[in-house]
N, C-alpha and C positions, 0 to 999 in steps of 0.2 A: 165392608161396604160393597164388596164384589157381588154378593148374592142379591143385594138390593139393586145393583146396577143391572142385573139380568132383567128384572121386571121393567126397569126404565128403558132398557134396550128394546124390549118387545114393543113397548108403547111407541118408542121412537121409530121403529120399523114401520108401524102402521101409519104414523104421521108422515114419514118419509115417502111412503107409497102415495099418499095424498098429494105431497109436494111434487112428486115426479109427474103425476097426472096434471097438476096445476101448471108445472113447467111446460108440459106438452101443449097446453092451451095457450100459454103465453108465447111459446115458440111460433104457434100458428098466427099470433097477432103481431109479433115483433121479431125482427131479425136479430136483435141483440139480447143475449142471455148471459148473465154473470152468475156462475155457480161456485160455491166454496163448500168446504167441509171442516168440521171441528171434532177433535177427539175429546169428548166430554170427560172421560176417565182421566186423561192426562191433565186437563184443566183442573179438575178437582184435586188430583194428586200433587200438582206442581204449583198451584196458586197459593198465595199467602193465606187466604181464608181457608182453603182446603187443608193446608198444613196445620193451621190453628185448630180447626175442628178435630183433626186426627190427634193432635197433642192433647186436646181437652178430653177426648174419649179415652186416650191412653192413660191420662192422669187419673181419671175416674176408675179405670180398670185396675190400676196400681193400688189405689186406695181400697177398693173392694177386695183385692187379693190380700192386702195386709190384714184387713179385718177378718177375712176367711182364715188366714194363717193363724191369727190369734185364737180364733175359735177352735181350730184343729189342735193347737198346742194345749188348750184347756182340756179338750177331750183326751188327748194323749196323757196329760198329767193325771186326770181322773182315773184312767185305766191303769196307769202305773201305781197310783195310790191304792186302787182296789187290789191289784195283784200282790202288793206288799202286805195288805191287811187281810187278804182272803182267808188265810188259815185261822185267824183269831176271831173273825166276825161270826156272829150268829147267822143262821139261815135267813132270818128276817132282815138283818142289816145288809147281808149280801144282796138280797132281792131289792132292797131299797136303793143301794148304790148302783146296781145294774139298771134299774129303772131310770135313775138320774142320768146315767151315761147314755142310755138309749134315747132319752128325751133330748139330751144335748146333741146327739148325733142327728136326730131328726131336725132340730133347729139349724144345725150346720148345713144339712142337705137342702132345707128350704132357703137358707141364705144363699147358697150357691145357685140354685135355680132362679131365685129372685134377682140376684146380681146379673146373671146372664141375660135375663129378660130386660132388666134396666139398661144394660149396655146396648143391647140390640135396639131398643126403642130410641136411645140417645143417638145411636149411629144413624138410624132411619130419619130422625128429625133433622140431624145435621145434613145428611145427604139431600133430603127434600129441600131444605133451605138453600143449599149450594146450587142445586139444579134449577130452582126457581130464579135465583140471582143471575146465574149464567145464562139461562134462557132469555131473560129480559135483556141482558147485555148483548146477546147474539142478535136478537131482533133489532135492537137499536143500531148495532154495528152494521148489520145488513142494510138497513134503511139508509143510514148515513153514507155508506159506500156503494150504493147502487146495486146490491146483489138481488138477483131474481129468486134464488133459493140457496139456503145454507143447510147442508145435511150433517148428520152425526156420522163420524168415521166408522163406527161399528157396523153400519148398514151398507158400506161401500165395498165392492169387490176390487175395484181398481179406480184410481184417480191420479192424475198428474200431481206431483208434489207442489207445483206452483199455485194450486188452488186450495191448499191446506191453510186454514186460518187459526189453527190452535195457538201458536205462539202469540199472534196478535191479540187473541181473546184473553190469553193469560196476562199479557201486559196491560190490556185495558181493564181487566178485572182487578189486578193488583193496584193499579193507579186509582181506580174508583173507590176502593175500600180503605184507602189510607186516611 
């Protein structure tokens, strides 16, 4: 999920710059500005929904690993069988068994690549959904609590701890998804 978060962070930096510009305009219009920030990665990692998503992906990874392990064991058994019989096999039988082993190895390699792609896509879908859900919640929280702007923590060099809203967002997210 960390690699996907990099792309999201870049997007959030751009959005944050727009918000800072907006905040400057609001400051010129109003004397009261209420700013907060949220650590989205911590919300995702600590929320019940984020943990469920991680567990689901881990479960799928474990299932795929087990299936891959079975395929690898089949290949190892085929190789061991070939090694035992190699001396008594005809050249044609040897070539046939070697071809069968190579095909099985290709199937295994395809399976590994497909599994990695499947897990990556599942992770991206889960992250996208979590970020959409949290984004909606942050907007709602901001409106209900009178915030002028709420930024993502990854874009902030310094901020006082009293404007961090991460724990409040986690609590709200957890209670909303029950």
